[in-house]
KEVEXGU-870581 format. One record per residue: residue in three letters; x, y, z of N, C-alpha, C, CB in turn. Coordinates in pm, whole numbers, padded with zeros to 5 digits, always signed. Glycine has a CB too. Example, Ala and Ser with C-alpha at 12.3 -4.5 7.8 and 13.67 -1.06 7.14 Angstrom:
<rs>
ALA+01319-00569+00780+01230-00450+00780+01320-00330+00780+01131-00447+00905
SER+01285-00225+00708+01367-00106+00714+01290+00003+00787+01408-00060+00572
</rs>
This chain:
<rs>
MET+02185+00331-06205+02277+00412-06136+02318+00534-06217+02393+00332-06101
GLN+02348+00630-06142+02371+00765-06218+02541+00775-06213+02283+00912-06132
LEU+02582+00858-06296+02725+00885-06295+02768+00935-06167+02762+00980-06397
LYS+02680+01050-06130+02725+01122-05981+02742+01006-05859+02590+01243-05924
ASN+02645+00896-05880+02681+00807-05767+02818+00717-05784+02561+00712-05747
ILE+02829+00699-05922+02957+00611-05949+03075+00705-05906+02972+00562-06119
ILE+03070+00847-05934+03193+00921-05893+03215+00914-05738+03183+01074-05938
GLU+03090+00916-05663+03112+00929-05512+03175+00810-05472+02984+00951-05428
ASP+03120+00679-05532+03174+00573-05499+03321+00536-05521+03105+00498-05547
MET+03364+00580-05645+03509+00562-05692+03595+00665-05605+03528+00593-05861
LYS+03539+00780-05558+03607+00877-05478+03663+00811-05361+03517+00989-05438
ARG+03568+00724-05308+03595+00651-05164+03700+00549-05199+03453+00571-05091
LEU+03731+00512-05305+03831+00419-05372+03964+00484-05391+03779+00373-05510
GLY+03960+00609-05382+04106+00703-05392+04097+00765-05532+04266+00603-05380
PHE+03991+00764-05617+04001+00840-05752+03942+00997-05731+03906+00753-05875
SER+03997+01088-05809+03947+01215-05820+03822+01210-05906+04050+01308-05873
GLU+03737+01305-05911+03613+01319-05997+03650+01339-06124+03524+01426-05961
TYR+03766+01397-06175+03814+01404-06316+03852+01258-06358+03942+01507-06331
GLU+03920+01184-06265+03971+01059-06307+03855+00966-06330+04068+01002-06207
VAL+03759+00971-06272+03646+00894-06279+03596+00933-06402+03551+00907-06168
LYS+03552+01065-06427+03492+01090-06560+03586+01084-06679+03430+01221-06561
ALA+03717+01072-06666+03796+01024-06776+03779+00879-06808+03934+01049-06749
TYR+03787+00801-06709+03781+00665-06722+03639+00620-06785+03809+00604-06584
MET+03528+00693-06741+03407+00646-06795+03387+00717-06938+03288+00676-06694
GLY+03437+00813-06964+03447+00865-07098+03505+00779-07186+03516+00982-07103
LEU+03640+00713-07152+03692+00611-07241+03629+00494-07242+03816+00584-07220
LEU+03549+00448-07155+03468+00328-07166+03365+00331-07255+03416+00292-07051
GLU+03308+00456-07285+03198+00478-07379+03260+00500-07517+03108+00602-07335
ASN+03384+00552-07518+03412+00615-07665+03552+00556-07704+03417+00795-07667
TYR+03622+00466-07629+03768+00432-07664+03799+00385-07802+03815+00327-07576
PRO+03905+00411-07876+03998+00489-07821+03982+00649-07842+04120+00441-07873
LEU+04044+00722-07761+04045+00858-07784+04171+00930-07751+03942+00915-07716
ASN+04197+01046-07821+04310+01135-07780+04254+01224-07678+04374+01217-07899
GLY+04381+01294-07624+04311+01389-07500+04229+01491-07530+04406+01459-07417
TYR+04216+01543-07647+04144+01641-07696+03999+01590-07710+04204+01688-07821
GLY+03976+01484-07773+03847+01390-07786+03794+01361-07634+03888+01233-07868
LEU+03888+01315-07553+03850+01281-07423+03793+01403-07341+03969+01220-07354
SER+03868+01514-07375+03812+01642-07294+03677+01664-07342+03900+01781-07315
LYS+03658+01662-07445+03510+01701-07506+03408+01590-07428+03504+01679-07701
ALA+03457+01470-07462+03353+01355-07416+03326+01368-07269+03411+01201-07444
SER+03413+01395-07189+03409+01387-07073+03382+01520-06981+03517+01327-07053
GLY+03396+01626-07042+03361+01754-06981+03485+01813-06888+03226+01731-06892
ILE+03600+01741-06892+03718+01778-06824+03796+01876-06913+03801+01652-06787
PRO+03827+01993-06839+03895+02096-06909+04023+02058-06999+03934+02191-06810
ARG+04047+02110-07107+04166+02067-07188+04290+02100-07114+04169+02135-07329
SER+04298+02191-07022+04421+02228-06949+04442+02125-06834+04412+02378-06893
ARG+04347+02022-06808+04362+01934-06715+04384+01795-06761+04261+01943-06637
ILE+04325+01771-06900+04300+01638-06928+04434+01538-06936+04224+01641-07058
TYR+04554+01602-06961+04672+01526-06966+04730+01490-06833+04767+01596-07040
GLU+04704+01568-06751+04735+01552-06593+04672+01440-06545+04688+01671-06503
VAL+04510+01447-06584+04445+01340-06535+04468+01214-06595+04321+01363-06536
LEU+04507+01204-06730+04536+01078-06798+04693+01028-06732+04535+01107-06979
GLY+04764+01124-06704+04890+01060-06656+04867+01010-06508+05016+01167-06662
ASN+04774+01057-06437+04738+00980-06301+04699+00854-06331+04625+01042-06216
LEU+04595+00845-06433+04538+00716-06461+04651+00619-06519+04418+00734-06564
GLU+04738+00675-06591+04832+00564-06665+04923+00526-06537+04935+00631-06814
GLU+04956+00606-06431+05022+00568-06319+04949+00453-06228+05044+00691-06245
LYS+04821+00475-06211+04738+00366-06149+04706+00266-06229+04620+00408-06099
GLN+04744+00259-06367+04732+00131-06459+04591+00122-06485+04788-00010-06393
ILE+04514+00233-06523+04367+00215-06527+04361+00278-06667+04270+00292-06399
VAL+04442+00345-06731+04447+00392-06870+04573+00362-06939+04426+00535-06876
PHE+04574+00316-07045+04687+00291-07149+04700+00373-07253+04680+00173-07208
LYS+04828+00403-07296+04854+00487-07403+04907+00422-07513+04934+00588-07368
GLN+04856+00459-07647+04899+00395-07773+04968+00511-07840+04777+00330-07863
VAL+05092+00517-07888+05154+00615-07947+05180+00574-08097+05275+00649-07869
ASP+05124+00660-08181+05154+00632-08337+05227+00743-08391+05022+00612-08429
GLU+05262+00735-08511+05316+00841-08587+05235+00960-08574+05329+00804-08725
ASP+05110+00940-08602+04999+01065-08621+04957+01109-08482+04853+01017-08709
ALA+04929+01028-08404+04842+01038-08292+04875+00969-08171+04723+00997-08327
THR+04825+01018-08061+04850+00951-07897+04704+00910-07871+04913+01078-07755
VAL+04662+00792-07853+04521+00779-07818+04534+00667-07675+04423+00713-07967
TYR+04404+00695-07613+04408+00608-07481+04309+00515-07482+04391+00685-07354
PHE+04323+00410-07403+04233+00297-07382+04209+00261-07240+04284+00180-07450
PRO+04080+00249-07197+04067+00214-07066+04085+00061-07031+03941+00260-07027
LEU+04147+00050-06914+04138-00086-06835+04004-00150-06868+04148-00064-06670
GLU+03985-00286-06892+03871-00347-06902+03789-00351-06751+03904-00484-06964
PRO+03662-00324-06742+03618-00322-06621+03621-00441-06529+03507-00282-06632
LYS+03616-00571-06594+03640-00684-06502+03779-00684-06444+03616-00814-06573
LEU+03876-00628-06521+04023-00629-06463+04039-00527-06375+04133-00616-06565
LEU+03962-00398-06383+03965-00307-06286+03926-00340-06166+03905-00215-06315
VAL+03789-00412-06169+03722-00476-06046+03842-00552-05968+03594-00587-06093
GLU+03874-00648-06034+03980-00748-05975+04112-00663-05919+04031-00862-06102
LYS+04162-00572-06001+04257-00488-05938+04241-00421-05805+04279-00397-06018
LEU+04115-00351-05813+04057-00288-05696+04043-00384-05568+03919-00235-05738
LYS+04003-00492-05590+03991-00606-05489+04118-00635-05428+03939-00735-05550
THR+04207-00676-05521+04329-00715-05461+04389-00589-05407+04424-00789-05559
GLU+04404-00475-05429+04466-00371-05372+04399-00340-05227+04459-00255-05469
LEU+04255-00342-05241+04189-00325-05112+04208-00423-05020+04058-00312-05125
THR+04203-00546-05051+04252-00678-04962+04382-00656-04903+04266-00816-05051
ALA+04482-00601-04981+04615-00592-04941+04612-00483-04836+04712-00564-05060
ILE+04552-00370-04856+04547-00273-04761+04449-00306-04630+04504-00150-04834
ILE+04356-00362-04645+04280-00424-04520+04364-00519-04439+04151-00505-04564
ASN+04430-00608-04514+04547-00688-04422+04636-00626-04351+04631-00768-04492
SER+04685-00513-04430+04794-00448-04361+04749-00368-04252+04869-00366-04449
VAL+04628-00314-04243+04565-00245-04147+04538-00333-04020+04443-00190-04203
GLN+04488-00455-04065+04451-00550-03971+04559-00614-03890+04381-00645-04036
SER+04666-00635-03976+04786-00694-03912+04846-00581-03797+04904-00730-04038
TYR+04868-00445-03851+04921-00357-03756+04853-00335-03640+04940-00246-03806
THR+04702-00295-03683+04611-00295-03542+04591-00387-03461+04495-00272-03555
PHE+04588-00526-03503+04563-00617-03412+04688-00633-03334+04513-00738-03472
ASP+04814-00630-03397+04935-00653-03320+04939-00538-03216+05068-00658-03414
LEU+04912-00417-03253+04922-00299-03160+04825-00307-03045+04896-00169-03236
TYR+04716-00355-03074+04606-00402-02976+04637-00485-02884+04504-00460-03032
ASP+04677-00600-02939+04721-00719-02854+04855-00695-02751+04758-00839-02961
SER+04930-00597-02815+05033-00574-02718+05013-00486-02605+05136-00529-02780
LYS+04886-00406-02606+04814-00333-02501+04705-00396-02433+04766-00219-02551
LYS+04705-00524-02432+04584-00596-02378+04588-00571-02219+04586-00763-02418
GLU+04703-00566-02157+04687-00528-02004+04641-00394-01988+04818-00540-01924
ASP+04636-00308-02072+04583-00179-02054+04426-00170-02059+04642-00092-02157
ARG+04355-00145-01944+04214-00187-01943+04140-00042-01916+04182-00311-01819
ARG+04190+00057-02010+04106+00184-01994+03948+00163-02053+04186+00311-02080
MET+03879+00243-01987+03737+00247-02025+03720+00299-02164+03657+00332-01928
ILE+03609+00238-02240+03585+00293-02371+03443+00380-02346+03575+00167-02492
SER+03446+00495-02401+03343+00580-02381+03274+00605-02505+03387+00697-02322
ILE+03126+00565-02534+03075+00581-02644+02935+00672-02627+03064+00447-02701
LYS+02917+00755-02701+02808+00855-02684+02689+00829-02781+02865+00998-02709
GLY+02582+00852-02738+02468+00847-02821+02401+00699-02794+02512+00874-02978
TYR+02258+00695-02780+02183+00557-02764+02216+00479-02874+02026+00566-02756
ASN+02178+00517-02980+02204+00426-03103+02346+00390-03132+02152+00490-03227
GLU+02451+00456-03100+02575+00429-03128+02617+00344-03028+02653+00538-03144
ILE+02572+00330-02906+02591+00233-02793+02531+00092-02849+02510+00288-02650
ILE+02411+00106-02890+02347-00020-02908+02416-00076-03021+02196-00012-02928
SER+02452-00025-03136+02537-00072-03236+02651-00135-03182+02575+00028-03323
PHE+02728-00060-03119+02842-00116-03051+02836-00242-02977+02885-00028-02967
VAL+02713-00247-02882+02687-00364-02803+02649-00483-02911+02565-00333-02692
ALA+02586-00452-03008+02552-00554-03122+02674-00628-03176+02484-00480-03244
LEU+02762-00515-03199+02886-00541-03271+02993-00646-03182+02956-00391-03301
LEU+02993-00622-03053+03061-00691-02936+02993-00846-02936+03032-00601-02780
ILE+02858-00835-02937+02786-00971-02924+02852-01057-03057+02599-00950-02933
GLY+02834-00989-03154+02858-01066-03298+03007-01114-03311+02825-00960-03433
GLN+03087-01049-03217+03229-01095-03229+03270-01199-03111+03326-00965-03224
ALA+03178-01203-03018+03192-01305-02907+03223-01438-02957+03067-01316-02825
GLU+03332-01500-02897+03362-01645-02933+03331-01719-02824+03502-01676-02973
LYS+03339-01721-02700+03320-01804-02595+03196-01758-02498+03451-01810-02524
ARG+03209-01658-02446+03104-01602-02340+03067-01467-02339+03147-01621-02210
ILE+02950-01435-02300+02907-01308-02287+02859-01272-02151+02810-01285-02380
ALA+02890-01185-02074+02841-01150-01945+02749-01011-01986+02975-01126-01829
LEU+02618-01021-01943+02539-00914-01973+02420-00890-01874+02491-00934-02106
HIS+02412-00739-01840+02317-00691-01771+02231-00602-01857+02371-00629-01662
ILE+02095-00651-01891+02032-00558-02000+01882-00555-01978+02064-00609-02154
TRP+01832-00452-01997+01681-00408-02002+01620-00453-02120+01659-00256-01996
ASP+01484-00478-02104+01409-00535-02225+01424-00443-02359+01248-00550-02186
LYS+01407-00313-02319+01394-00242-02457+01530-00248-02536+01349-00084-02436
GLU+01657-00258-02455+01762-00273-02519+01785-00417-02580+01856-00232-02436
ALA+01744-00518-02499+01737-00657-02548+01678-00667-02672+01667-00741-02462
ASP+01560-00594-02682+01484-00628-02827+01577-00575-02929+01326-00553-02849
GLN+01657-00486-02924+01732-00429-03018+01857-00523-03054+01770-00291-02970
VAL+01885-00592-02981+02006-00690-02986+01978-00834-02982+02096-00667-02872
ARG+01837-00864-02987+01804-00978-02981+01849-01073-03077+01695-00975-02973
GLU+01849-01048-03211+01905-01119-03316+02060-01173-03296+01894-01030-03433
ALA+02138-01051-03263+02270-01073-03216+02287-01187-03131+02316-00963-03150
LEU+02200-01169-03002+02209-01267-02900+02185-01415-02941+02116-01232-02799
LEU+02057-01434-03024+02029-01538-03084+02143-01608-03159+01930-01507-03158
ASP+02188-01522-03254+02305-01594-03335+02421-01630-03264+02357-01512-03443
ALA+02460-01552-03148+02576-01590-03045+02544-01718-03002+02590-01495-02915
VAL+02415-01750-02945+02386-01884-02895+02406-01980-02984+02261-01898-02850
LYS+02355-01962-03129+02382-02069-03204+02529-02096-03260+02294-02060-03303
ARG+02603-01990-03219+02734-02009-03241+02834-02097-03126+02779-01871-03260
GLY+02733-02103-03019+02775-02198-02914+02828-02096-02795+02900-02311-02974
VAL+02820-01980-02812+02872-01873-02710+02760-01865-02589+02892-01714-02791
SER+02843-01897-02459+02769-01898-02328+02734-01761-02316+02849-01953-02201
ILE+02592-01726-02286+02536-01609-02221+02486-01602-02097+02450-01568-02284
LYS+02539-01534-01985+02510-01528-01859+02491-01375-01824+02614-01599-01781
GLY+02404-01368-01721+02384-01223-01672+02242-01206-01623+02413-01114-01790
ILE+02201-01068-01601+02087-01036-01552+01986-00966-01629+02112-00976-01454
PHE+01854-01003-01639+01755-00942-01753+01674-00870-01646+01656-01061-01862
PHE+01657-00748-01703+01562-00643-01624+01441-00617-01726+01647-00485-01585
GLY+01346-00708-01704+01221-00718-01812+01117-00822-01773+01273-00762-01964
ASN+01049-00854-01863+00940-00968-01857+00974-01083-01932+00806-00926-01907
LYS+01034-01054-02042+01067-01194-02131+01199-01173-02196+00949-01229-02258
ALA+01302-01273-02130+01425-01261-02163+01453-01316-02303+01500-01320-02064
PRO+01557-01246-02366+01580-01291-02501+01654-01440-02527+01665-01180-02563
VAL+01717-01457-02424+01782-01612-02409+01737-01651-02271+01964-01621-02420
GLU+01747-01797-02267+01679-01830-02142+01799-01858-02025+01578-01967-02168
THR+01899-01835-02053+02032-01857-01965+02028-01716-01893+02192-01888-02063
LEU+01975-01594-01912+01972-01473-01837+01880-01485-01716+01929-01361-01925
VAL+01926-01447-01613+01835-01453-01478+01770-01312-01454+01930-01493-01337
TYR+01639-01350-01443+01556-01222-01417+01598-01170-01274+01387-01254-01423
HIS+01595-01024-01271+01617-00952-01177+01521-00986-01049+01610-00824-01228
ARG+01569-01019-00915+01458-01080-00822+01369-00974-00789+01514-01147-00688
ARG+01390-00844-00825+01298-00744-00780+01232-00674-00886+01363-00651-00699
ILE+01230-00746-01016+01185-00649-01120+01054-00635-01132+01228-00679-01244
ASP+00977-00708-01077+00808-00719-01073+00784-00579-01003+00732-00869-00970
ARG+00830-00597-00899+00803-00451-00811+00850-00330-00870+00875-00449-00671
TYR+00961-00332-00944+01027-00207-01000+00920-00168-01110+01191-00235-01064
LEU+00889-00264-01189+00792-00234-01296+00666-00183-01254+00767-00345-01373
ILE+00629-00224-01160+00487-00180-01100+00497-00037-01054+00440-00274-00969
GLU+00619-00019-00980+00642+00138-00945+00660+00221-01068+00774+00162-00854
LYS+00739+00170-01164+00754+00265-01268+00631+00284-01356+00866+00227-01349
THR+00542+00200-01343+00405+00203-01426+00327+00326-01351+00309+00039-01417
ARG+00330+00307-01212+00256+00395-01138+00299+00551-01164+00272+00353-00993
LYS+00436+00559-01165+00484+00705-01169+00480+00760-01305+00628+00719-01117
ALA+00453+00659-01425+00415+00707-01569+00273+00765-01567+00420+00585-01679
HIS+00202+00711-01476+00048+00761-01482+00033+00872-01375-00066+00632-01447
</rs>
């Protein structure tokens, strides 16, 4: 994996590009003073101490001050990963708690959700099927059923009851009822296509 990929990944975790470069530079060459890290990482000398200060605040980099010099050490990668996991878990739990409570308090509100784009709709349907716990009511065509077939089969394995109407020749699950006029419709559709 290249440094640019790691930079993009760590930016998603809240780091700046310079912070990532400084941390990676220290991993390769620690301990270093600010000047040495600036040269090793390509971070301008005018910015290096600001970047190091930010990393110290995040407890990703540690400073050792001697009589002669100040040098910096990186947090060991294993500890960094554990720290990030702990912080991300806390953030996710906080978001989950707040959003779940907010949503549950508004459950009587039955506004329609509008999703645009065929692929987006299929992805959302698959997500809903994957989250179902007890039952699914479904009216679906064969083309769309093929795209969510695995999600439906997984739901059946979880004990989810699936009922509804199937518009096609081979239903993905046997509990779906074939539309009573589907044969006639498919014949007419084939004639129009030719």
